[in-house]
C-alpha positions in Angstrom: -128.5 52.1 -65.7 -124.2 53.7 -64.5 -124.6 52.6 -60.9 -122.9 49.8 -59.8 -122.9 47.8 -57.2 -120.5 45.9 -54.8 -121.4 42.2 -53.5 -119.6 41.2 -50.6 -120.9 37.8 -49.4 -119.4 34.3 -48.4 -122.8 32.7 -48.8 -122.4 31.9 -53.4 -125.8 31.4 -53.8 -126.8 34.8 -52.4 -123.9 36.5 -54.7 -125.1 34.7 -57.7 -128.9 35.2 -57.3 -128.1 38.4 -56.0 -125.9 39.2 -58.7 -128.1 37.7 -61.7 -131.2 40.0 -60.3 -129.4 43.1 -60.2 -127.6 43.0 -63.3 -130.8 42.2 -64.7 -132.2 45.4 -63.5 -128.9 46.9 -65.7 -126.6 47.3 -62.8 -123.0 47.2 -62.9 -122.3 44.7 -60.4 -118.8 43.2 -58.9 -118.7 40.1 -56.1 -116.5 38.8 -54.2 -116.5 36.5 -50.8 -113.6 37.7 -49.0 -113.3 41.0 -46.9 -110.1 41.9 -47.6 -109.9 42.1 -51.8 -113.9 44.1 -50.5 -111.4 46.3 -49.3 -109.4 46.5 -52.1 -112.3 46.9 -54.4 -113.2 50.2 -52.7 -110.2 51.6 -52.4 -109.6 50.6 -56.5 -112.5 51.9 -57.1 -112.2 55.4 -55.3 -108.9 56.3 -56.9 -110.2 55.5 -60.6 -113.2 57.8 -59.6 -115.4 54.6 -60.5 -117.1 54.4 -56.7 -119.7 52.2 -55.6 -123.2 53.3 -55.3 -124.3 50.4 -53.2 -122.2 48.3 -51.3 -124.0 45.3 -50.4 -122.1 43.7 -47.0 -121.7 40.9 -44.2 -120.3 41.1 -41.5 -119.5 38.3 -41.1 -116.9 37.7 -43.2 -112.9 35.9 -43.7 -109.8 37.5 -43.2 -112.0 41.3 -42.0 -115.2 41.2 -41.0 -117.9 43.8 -42.4 -117.2 46.3 -39.0 -113.8 46.1 -40.1 -114.1 47.4 -43.5 -116.4 50.2 -42.0 -114.4 50.8 -39.6 -111.1 51.2 -42.4 -113.1 53.1 -44.7 -114.0 56.1 -42.1 -110.1 56.2 -40.4 
């Protein structure tokens, strides 16, 4: 399975649990607790033709919100 999932959440326990469960199912998982870092990871993945197949995105994040990330990506 080659699907790549990005987990963006400031709650460490959620990230850890979700990452563990997804990796157990064979997914490649990246994670971050910061909105700016998430945006950077998404842009870098697109530049390298390795886009994320799914992004689990918390709406209330440090630096920028999940909504702001979505707005930036749409622009």
